[in-house]
C-alpha positions as CSV (number, residue, x, y, z in Angstrom):
1,M,-0.1,0.0,-0.1
2,S,1.4,3.6,-0.9
3,D,2.1,6.2,1.9
4,F,0.9,9.3,-0.7
5,D,-0.3,9.7,-4.8
6,L,3.0,11.4,-5.5
7,V,6.8,11.9,-4.2
8,V,9.3,13.9,-6.2
9,T,12.9,13.4,-5.1
10,G,15.6,15.3,-6.0
11,R,17.7,18.8,-4.5
12,V,15.2,20.1,-2.6
13,V,15.2,23.7,-1.5
14,G,13.6,25.2,1.7
15,T,13.9,28.0,3.5
16,D,16.3,26.0,6.0
17,G,18.8,24.8,2.8
18,V,19.3,22.6,0.3
19,R,18.4,18.8,0.9
20,E,20.7,17.0,-0.9
21,Q,18.9,13.8,-1.5
22,G,15.4,15.4,-0.7
23,Y,12.1,14.4,-1.6
24,V,8.2,15.9,-1.2
25,A,5.7,13.4,-0.3
26,V,2.3,14.7,-1.7
27,R,-1.4,13.6,-0.6
28,A,-4.5,14.3,-2.4
29,G,-2.8,17.4,-4.5
30,L,-1.4,18.7,-0.8
31,I,2.3,18.8,0.3
32,E,2.1,16.5,3.6
33,R,6.0,16.1,4.4
34,I,9.1,17.4,3.2
35,G,12.3,15.4,4.0
36,E,15.8,13.8,3.1
37,G,16.7,10.3,3.0
38,A,14.8,7.1,1.7
39,P,11.6,8.5,0.4
40,P,8.3,7.1,1.4
41,A,6.2,4.6,-0.3
42,A,3.8,6.5,-3.2
43,R,1.6,5.5,-6.1
44,Q,3.7,7.9,-8.6
45,R,7.2,8.6,-8.1
46,H,9.4,11.7,-10.2
47,D,13.0,11.3,-9.7
48,F,14.9,14.7,-11.0
49,G,18.3,13.7,-9.7
50,E,20.4,16.4,-9.2
51,A,18.4,19.2,-10.3
52,F,16.4,21.6,-7.8
53,V,13.3,20.7,-6.5
54,L,10.9,24.1,-5.3
55,P,8.3,22.9,-3.3
56,G,5.2,25.1,-3.5
57,A,6.6,27.1,-5.7
58,I,4.4,28.3,-9.1
59,D,6.1,29.2,-12.5
60,A,9.2,29.8,-10.2
61,Q,11.4,30.9,-13.1
62,V,8.4,33.9,-13.6
63,H,7.6,34.7,-10.2
64,S,11.3,35.0,-9.2
65,R,12.0,37.5,-11.7
66,S,14.5,34.9,-12.7
67,Q,13.8,34.9,-17.0
68,A,16.6,35.0,-19.2
69,G,18.3,38.1,-19.4
70,Q,17.2,39.3,-16.2
71,E,19.5,38.9,-12.5
72,R,22.4,36.7,-14.5
73,F,20.0,33.7,-15.3
74,H,21.3,32.0,-18.4
75,L,19.7,28.9,-20.2
76,V,21.6,26.3,-21.4
77,D,20.7,23.3,-23.6
78,T,21.8,19.8,-22.1
79,F,21.0,16.7,-23.7
80,S,22.1,12.8,-23.4
81,G,24.2,10.8,-25.0
82,G,26.3,13.7,-26.6
83,R,23.8,14.2,-29.5
84,R,20.5,16.1,-29.9
85,G,17.1,14.4,-30.5
86,H,13.9,14.1,-28.1
87,D,16.1,14.4,-25.1
88,D,16.8,18.0,-25.5
89,R,16.1,19.9,-22.3
90,R,16.8,23.7,-21.0
91,H,18.1,24.1,-17.7
92,A,18.6,27.6,-15.6
93,L,22.5,28.1,-14.4
């Protein structure tokens, strides 16, 4: 049986710092728990590896005034396997 509907893992950013191996657990569309270490069971899981996870942030790239060209925000293209294709992603640095 699953404890939560969704668990998101990655580098979770909070007011107290960054949880390098953090998780955000969601039940019924609400954040129920934020922690570090082994995540709880969930029906659905998304692992974002070393990417930053901003729990509760909505359109963080917009609402934090960090659009491209502002506040030294840069976009870079990353892709897996050293070739462009369906895995192209744009990440903020």
